[in-house]
VOTI-455562 format. One record per residue: residue in three letters; x, y, z of N, C-alpha, C in turn. Coordinates in steps of 0.001 Angstrom, whole numbers, padded with zeros to 6 digits, always signed. Layout:
alaXYZXYZXYZ...
***
This chain:
met+000848-001191+000000+000000+000000+000000+000885+001243+000000asn+000635+002127-000960+001463+003321-001101+000821+004478-000341phe+001456+004847+000799+000904+005922+001619+001210+007293+001040phe+002195+007353+000126+002598+008634-000448+001861+008946-001741lys+001005+008044-002190+000261+008271-003426-000811+009330-003197lys-000868+010237-004125-001846+011322-004004-003249+010797-004237ala-004158+011200-003372-005545+010753-003507-006153+011346-004779pro-006923+010528-005524-007522+011031-006769-008585+012082-006484thr-008736+012952-007435-009789+013953-007310-011144+013301-007594val-012204+014012-007311-013545+013485-007556-013736+013199-009047lys-013218+014082-009878-013352+013897-011330-012560+012678-011795glu-011364+012509-011271-010549+011347-011625-011222+010057-011166gln-011801+010059-009955-012493+008876-009444-013702+008539-010302gln-014400+009561-010753-015567+009347-011620-015156+008699-012935arg-014045+009137-013492-013544+008536-014735-013130+007085-014515glu-012486+006810-013386-012082+005443-013077-013311+004544-012906asn-014349+005058-012261-015595+004300-012113-016201+003971-013479asp-016165+004942-014364-016729+004740-015694-015966+003649-016452arg-014628+003648-016331-013823+002606-016990-014150+001222-016428glu-014274+001114-015119-014575-000177-014499-015964-000677-014883leu-016919+000237-014959-018272-000163-015350-018319-000638-016796arg-017583+000012-017663-017551-000432-019067-016913-001815-019182lys-015844-002045-018402-015185-003357-018421-016127-004443-017895ala-016841-004141-016810-017789-005120-016262-018886-005427-017265gly-019355-004419-017971-020386-004631-018988-019892-005511-020122arg-018648-005297-020545-018080-006126-021618-017920-007577-021163asp-017485-007760-019908-017321-009121-019389-018663-009850-019343leu-019710-009164-018879-021034-009786-018823-021549-010123-020215glu-021313-009245-021146-021772-009487-022520-021067-010709-023106arg-019782-010833-022812-019035-011995-023288-019573-013282-022671asp-019821-013286-021358-020362-014471-020688-021773-014813-021191lys-022555-013784-021455-023921-014019-021954-023890-014679-023336asn-022993-014217-024172-022876-014818-025510-022435-016285-025426ala-021536-016557-024475-021089-017941-024285-022246-018820-023809leu-023076-018322-022903-024245-019064-022428-025229-019340-023557glu-025416-018352-024429-026344-018547-025545-025848-019644-026490arg-024542-019671-026682-024003-020747-027522-024219-022106-026870glu-023955-022202-025561-024177-023459-024841-025658-023834-024837glu-026519-022824-024757-027958-023073-024761-028391-023734-026072lys-027876-023252-027179-028225-023811-028483-027710-025245-028613lys-026490-025474-028111-025952-026837-028153-026821-027789-027326leu-027229-027297-026142-028047-028123-025260-029408-028430-025884glu-029982-027481-026573-031263-027699-027239-031134-028769-028325leu-030030-028678-029088-029801-029683-030139-029617-031081-029527glu-028909-031118-028392-028667-032404-027734-029974-032993-027204ile-030863-032156-026679-032159-032631-026174-032986-033194-027332lys-033010-032474-028466-033755-032947-029630-033214-034290-030131lys-031908-034446-030082-031289-035699-030532-031706-036866-029623met-031644-036611-028294-032037-037663-027360-033522-037983-027484ala-034317-036964-027767-035762-037191-027922-036026-038094-029114lys-035275-037921-030207-035438-038774-031377-035010-040216-031076glu-034012-040324-030216-033526-041660-029863-034414-042328-028821gly-035360-041549-028250-036260-042109-027248-035662-042138-025865asn-034612-041363-025638-033954-041341-024336-034637-040265-023473asn-035754-040664-022878-036538-039713-022087-035806-039254-020823glu-035102-040142-020180-034387-039786-018944-033295-038770-019234gly-032567-038996-020324-031514-038055-020720-032094-036698-021080cys-033253-036724-021733-033919-035453-022089-034273-034654-020843lys-034771-035321-019773-035152-034627-018562-033947-033980-017877ile-032845-034733-017851-031625-034202-017208-031126-032961-017942leu-031081-033069-019306-030610-031930-020102-031598-030751-020032ala-032891-031062-019905-033900-030015-019805-033709-029207-018524lys-033386-029913-017411-033125-029196-016161-031917-028274-016299gln-030872-028766-016983-029686-027940-017217-030035-026702-018053leu-030926-026913-019057-031342-025812-019919-032100-024747-019116val-032954-025220-018184-033699-024273-017345-032735-023448-016490gln-031756-024106-015884-030779-023396-015057-029965-022402-015892met-029616-022815-017103-028829-021965-017991-029617-020711-018382arg-030905-020912-018656-031739-019766-019044-031952-018823-017845lys-032059-019398-016650-032169-018548-015467-030901-017699-015283gln-029753-018347-015530-028481-017623-015406-028387-016500-016433lys-028869-016793-017653-028850-015773-018705-029764-014597-018330thr-030904-014907-017698-031820-013851-017255-031164-012974-016190arg-030431-013641-015265-029724-012867-014247-028665-011960-014870met-028032-012452-015947-027025-011627-016634-027659-010402-017301tyr-028851-010617-017892-029561-009477-018483-029858-008420-017418ala-030307-008914-016243-030628-007991-015152-029383-007245-014671ala-028263-008002-014557-027015-007393-014101-026522-006353-015106asn-026630-006705-016394-026187-005786-017438-027026-004505-017422ser-028329-004687-017175-029214-003517-017090-028840-002642-015902lys-028480-003308-014781-028075-002553-013594-026793-001781-013851ile-025847-002431-014542-024577-001752-014869-024827-000531-015746ser-025720-000692-016732-026047+000436-017611-026655+001590-016812ser-027509+001249-015847-028121+002281-015011-027079+003009-014178val-026130+002228-013615-025071+002839-012815-024183+003720-013691gln-023925+003265-014932-023123+004069-015859-023784+005420-016122ile-025085+005380-016352-025824+006628-016590-025741+007541-015370his-025912+006916-014190-025829+007695-012951-024438+008277-012765asn-023417+007491-013103-022037+007948-012963-021750+009112-013902lys-022268+009016-015139-022069+010114-016091-022807+011368-015639ala-024013+011164-015105-024770+012317-014584-024023+012963-013423met-023412+012116-012584-022640+012638-011471-021449+013438-011984gly-020794+012919-013041-019677+013649-013632-020111+014997-014170ala-021300+015023-014828-021825+016294-015346-022113+017255-014208asn-022683+016720-013106-022981+017576-011953-021703+018111-011314ile-020666+017268-011304-019378+017714-010761-018827+018855-011608ala-018945+018699-012938-018464+019751-013836-019236+021053-013618ile-020565+020915-013449-021394+022107-013209-021015+022758-011885ala-020826+021922-010856-020462+022451-009545-019117+023165-009613gly-018171+022568-010357-016863+023209-010510-016972+024551-011211ala-017796+024575-012275-017987+025825-013016-018633+026890-012137met-019633+026465-011345-020293+027418-010463-019333+027927-009389gly-018478+027019-008889-017503+027438-007889-016524+028454-008456thr-016060+028195-009696-015145+029134-010352-015825+030476-010579thr-017095+030415-011016-017844+031650-011257-018019+032446-009970ala-018358+031754-008881-018536+032436-007597-017233+033080-007137lys-016126+032357-007334-014827+032902-006944-014490+034138-007769thr-014749+034046-009084-014480+035181-009965-015323+036388-009582met-016601+036136-009309-017494+037233-008913-017027+037860-007603gly-016557+037008-006686-016045+037534-005425-014837+038423-005647asn-013929+037987-006539-012745+038798-006842-013130+040123-007485ile-014122+040063-008389-014583+041292-009042-015168+042261-008018asn-015967+041718-007093-016570+042573-006070-015508+043219-005180lys-014436+042449-004919-013351+043009-004111-012665+044151-004851ile-012476+043961-006163-011797+044982-006958-012691+046207-007146leu-013957+045956-007495-014854+047057-007826-015319+047825-006582asn-015543+047126-005491-016027+047752-004265-017276+048580-004560pro-018446+047924-004711-019679+048622-005087-019992+049838-004216ala-019712+049739-002919-020002+050867-002033-019176+052087-002420gln-017895+051868-002725-017019+052975-003112-017433+053552-004456ile-017836+052658-005380-018273+053126-006698-019506+054011-006555ser-020456+053579-005727-021655+054375-005496-021303+055731-004895lys-020358+055728-003973-019921+056977-003335-019267+057899-004357asp-018401+057334-005209-017718+058129-006238-018712+058708-007238met-019702+057897-007632-020698+058376-008593-021518+059519-008003glu-021841+059432-006715-022599+060500-006062-021759+061768-005980ala-020453+061598-005674-019559+062751-005610-019438+063413-006985phe-019353+062593-008036-019281+063126-009399-020549+063903-009741lys-021686+063350-009335-022963+064006-009607-023021+065382-008949val-022580+065458-007672-022595+066728-006946-021625+067720-007581ala-020406+067254-007912-019404+068129-008520-019875+068644-009875ser-020517+067779-010642-021021+068183-011956-022094+069249-011820ala-022975+069076-010838-024029+070070-010613-023425+071407-010209lys-022404+071371-009329-021738+072609-008911-021072+073289-010099met-020442+072488-010963-019770+073048-012134-020772+073732-013060asp-021936+073091-013259-022973+073677-014112-023465+074996-013519met-023642+075015-012191-024109+076233-011540-023073+077346-011666thr-021796+076999-011479-020727+077994-011584-020640+078556-012995asp-020732+077663-013983-020672+078107-015380-021832+079040-015707glu-023012+078701-015187-024187+079539-015437-024024+080908-014771met-023473+080934-013544-023272+082203-012853-022259+083073-013587ile-021179+082473-014063-020161+083226-014796-020750+083810-016069ser-021536+082991-016799-022149+083454-018043-023087+084623-017775glu-023900+084518-016726-024829+085595-016397-024074+086870-016017thr-022978+086721-015250-022187+087888-014847-021582+088576-016062leu-021020+087778-016994-020433+088354-018207-021487+089064-019043asp-022676+088456-019132-023753+089094-019887-024137+090429-019260asp-024173+090465-017907-024503+091711-017227-023457+092782-017492ile-022177+092367-017473-021092+093319-017711-021154+093876-019128met-021389+092982-020096-021394+093396-021500-022600+094252-021852thr-023665+094168-021056-024879+094926-021372-025131+096046-020380glu-024066+096577-019757-024225+097679-018820-024777+098909-019523ser-025520+099712-018799-026161+100915-019336-025111+101863-019902gly-025338+102349-021149-024438+103296-021783-023296+102665-022527asp-023098+101345-022407-021975+100677-023067-022123+100733-024579glu-023319+100479-025061-023549+100474-026500-023328+101863-027100glu-023842+102916-026368-023649+104274-026849-022182+104649-026862glu-021446+104223-025827-020016+104515-025746-019264+103885-026904thr-019606+102622-027206-018957+101932-028317-019228+102647-029642glu-020463+103048-029848-020825+103756-031090-020083+105076-031206gly-019899+105783-030053-019174+107040-030067-017717+106858-030475val-017081+105785-029959-015687+105504-030310-015559+105206-031805val-016504+104458-032331-016478+104116-033752-016600+105376-034604asn-017546+106215-034267-017741+107449-035024-016517+108346-034955gln-015856+108386-033766-014652+109196-033614-013539+108714-034526val-013383+107388-034598-012348+106822-035466-012639+107135-036919leu-013912+107007-037310-014281+107304-038697-014055+108779-039033asp-014330+109641-038050-014092+111073-038284-012616+111359-038462glu-011783+110647-037665-010339+110868-037745-009770+110498-039112ile-010357+109468-039730-009832+109053-041045-010589+109717-042182gly-011472+110648-041865-012097+111470-042883-013345+110919-043505ile-014021+109977-042826-015244+109421-043390-016401+109811-042493glu-017319+110636-043065-018507+111024-042318-019607+110031-042675ile-019589+108924-041985-020503+107837-042339-021953+108220-042137ser-022235+109028-041103-023627+109395-040838-024173+110280-041931gly-023329+111189-042407-023795+112077-043473-024026+111350-044769lys-023128+110416-045100-023275+109668-046346-024453+108719-046277met-024675+108139-045115-025805+107231-044964-027117+107968-045054ala-027110+109243-044684-028337+110021-044777-028744+110219-046219asn-027732+110281-047123-028026+110463-048541-028218+109163-049286ala-028080+107996-048562-028233+106700-049222-029683+106459-049572pro-029956+105639-050649-031334+105368-051040-032097+104721-049899ser-033377+105083-049743-034200+104544-048674-035615+104386-049159val-036239+103232-048820-037613+102976-049201-038545+103911-048473ser-038210+104147-047176-039083+104989-046376-039095+106420-046866arg-037956+106853-047513-037866+108229-047998-038264+108322-049469asn-038784+107237-050057-039211+107215-051460-038083+107631-052392arg-036750+107199-052065-035611+107552-052911-035049+106323-053608val-035861+105221-053685-035404+104022-054363-035238+104318-055835gly-034130+103949-056396-033875+104180-057815-033116+105457-058085glu-032882+106320-057027-032155+107582-057207-030705+107283-057521ser-030090+108057-058350-028708+107851-058747-027795+108066-057568thr-026834+107199-057401-025874+107306-056285-024465+107498-056811ser-024342+107931-058021-023010+108053-058629-022176+109113-057933asp-022823+110248-057541-022072+111310-056873-021545+110843-055526ile-022385+110114-054794-021965+109613-053476-020832+108615-053627asp-020957+107720-054601-019913+106703-054828-018593+107362-055184lys-018657+108411-056021-017423+109097-056427-016734+109723-055227glu-017532+110334-054362-016954+111004-053207-016304+110001-052251leu-016992+108854-052019-016420+107817-051157-015130+107250-051740met-015124+107012-053054-013921+106472-053700-012773+107434-053581ala-013095+108729-053664-012033+109738-053545-011424+109705-052157gln-012268+109572-051117-011750+109518-049769-010942+108262-049524leu-011392+107112-050073-010619+105868-049921-009270+105973-050599thr-009233+106685-051761-007957+106873-052477-006995+107674-051644lys-007494+108689-050950-006633+109511-050078-006054+108644-048956leu-006891+107735-048408-006414+106887-047302-005305+105965-047755lys-005401+105458-048985-004384+104525-049482-003064+105220-049770ser-003112+106524-050156-001884+107241-050568-001033+107635-049369
***
């Protein structure tokens, strides 16, 4: 007996059981076939003795035939039992495989939960939500403040005054020329603008020189 031999795993034991059951089934099948051959020989021998009128010999061989057929019936039953055990053994192997897969899955899920830490993830997501809301509020406040600054009272008039001053400095009286421009409201649509165009071109020429 080897005390240092490693004990087989459940899966290995299941495979060994399956091999032994298949061998037992083959042995029974071989013995059953041998009995059937002997049964046929015995039947022929009984028929021969019956033709010869040997009634006593026929009775003896008939008893042997009955015992042989009973033995063959027991072999059928044993073979059926072996087949049932084989099916059960295979089902057990399948269940072992399923149990192993479930165990691996549970272990993997446990490792994932350790890595992910659902409580921390929930906390981080809530913190992100709060920070995002604060950022949106800050952006909205900044935008509103800038809009207020850009639309302060008198700003538009001041800007227009600076523009007009610059135009005056470079010699373009835009307000005066625009007053003479064609206008639908003044019923001057179609009026010739050649004089105005000439004057503007002359001023632009002076600026370029």
